[in-house]
C-alpha positions, -999 to 999 in steps of 0.1 A, spaced: 205 901 75 214 865 82 191 837 94 207 840 127 195 876 129 159 866 123 159 838 149 147 811 123 165 778 115 167 761 81 166 724 73 200 709 70 216 731 96 229 719 128 199 732 146 174 710 124 185 679 104 171 673 69 142 647 66 146 614 46 133 614 11 103 592 -1 126 574 -26 145 558 3 112 545 18 101 530 -15 134 511 -18 129 496 16 94 485 8 106 468 -24 134 450 -7 110 438 20 86 425 -6 114 406 -24 125 390 8 90 380 16 86 363 -19 119 345 -15 108 332 19 75 320 6 92 301 -23 117 286 1 90 274 24 68 260 -4 69 221 -2 84 205 -35 66 172 -27 34 187 -40 49 192 -74 62 156 -76 29 143 -64 11 161 -92 35 147 -118 30 111 -104 -8 114 -105 -6 127 -141 16 97 -151 -7 72 -135 -37 88 -152 -20 85 -186 -12 48 -179 -48 40 -169 -61 58 -200 -37 38 -222 -48 6 -206 -85 12 -211 -78 22 -247 -60 -11 -253 -87 -31 -235 -113 -15 -257 -95 -23 -288 -89 -59 -277 -126 -63 -268 -136 -49 -302 -113 -73 -320 -126 -103 -299 -162 -92 -307 -154 -91 -344 -138 -125 -343 -168 -140 -324 -192 -125 -350 -172 -140 -379 -171 -174 -361 -209 -172 -356 -214 -163 -392 -194 -193 -403 -214 -216 -380 -246 -202 -394 -235 -209 -430 -224 -244 -420 -257 -251 -404 -275 -238 -435 -254 -261 -457 -262 -291 -435 -299 -284 -437 -296 -281 -474 -278 -314 -476 -305 -331 -455 -332 -317 -477 -314 -328 -509 -306 -362 -493 -343 -367 -484 -353 -358 -519 -328 -382 -534 -338 -411 -511 -358 -426 -540 -328 -423 -563 -306 -442 -538 -327 -472 -532 -311 -505 -545 -321 -516 -580 -319 -554 -584 -327 -551 -622 -300 -526 -629 -277 -548 -649 -307 -558 -670 -314 -521 -677 -278 -515 -687 -280 -545 -711 -312 -531 -726 -296 -497 -731 -267 -514 -750 -292 -532 -772 -310 -499 -779 -277 -483 -788 -269 -512 -812 -237 -522 -796 -221 -552 -814 -206 -566 -782 -229 -588 -761 -225 -576 -725 -212 -601 -701 -222 -598 -664 -204 -568 -649 -177 -571 -623 -195 -557 -593 -179 -542 -562 -192 -525 -531 -176 -503 -505 -193 -493 -472 -198 -456 -469 -210 -433 -441 -242 -442 -423 -263 -466 -443 -248 -457 -476 -229 -482 -498 -209 -473 -529 -214 -499 -557 -195 -501 -590 -200 -522 -621 -171 -527 -646 -176 -537 -682 -143 -546 -698 -132 -555 -734 -160 -541 -754 -149 -542 -791 -169 -516 -811 -165 -502 -845 -184 -470 -836 -176 -448 -807 -209 -429 -813 -228 -461 -803 -206 -465 -772 -214 -429 -761 -251 -435 -770 -252 -465 -748 -236 -446 -719 -260 -417 -722 -290 -440 -723 -278 -459 -692 -272 -427 -672 -306 -413 -682 -326 -445 -674 -310 -454 -640 -315 -428 -612 -283 -419 -594 -260 -438 -617 -227 -421 -626 -199 -428 -651 -168 -433 -630 -144 -447 -655 -139 -448 -693 -109 -462 -711 -107 -463 -749 -79 -478 -769 -76 -481 -807 -72 -515 -824 -68 -525 -860 -104 -522 -870 -122 -515 -838 -121 -497 -805 -114 -515 -772 -136 -499 -745 -137 -504 -707 -165 -487 -688 -172 -483 -651 -205 -472 -636 -209 -462 -600 -239 -456 -577 -246 -448 -540 -272 -469 -525 -290 -470 -491 -288 -504 -476 -318 -497 -454 -340 -485 -483 
């Protein structure tokens, strides 16, 4: 018995074509999705990508600028602090100088009898040379200060110990007096000595 005898038709025969498979439908859907993705990427504006990169670069530049500005400000602050510290130290030194200067005002007053005191110290030290009046000089200093010096030349002494004793007594007895020059030369039987004393004095004292 053949299909024709039964009156039925089979798929794939001229009377009834065979249906498309599900695999062909899936391929069509995949191709459609791929085309849609390509179209979306093609239509996406590239300017947004460039804009985002530009904004990032600007942000990095601004960040670097503020970091540099912060470092510069910190350095300037440190320099100002160091300068202020130096000024404070200078002011403290000036105040200390004023204090010491005020305390030494009595030491800086003129002494009209000073050469007499120097001669008395020479007598107490038993110098053999009779002191002649000193060669006095004075130089104007800052403010009301005057620098005065007294030079004693050509002292001929056998004992240097007595010379040093005389100098020590003189510096001890006269406030503010300083030894500013000492020249010692050997001779046949004695020592030839030149001595210079100096002192700051206040002309207004």
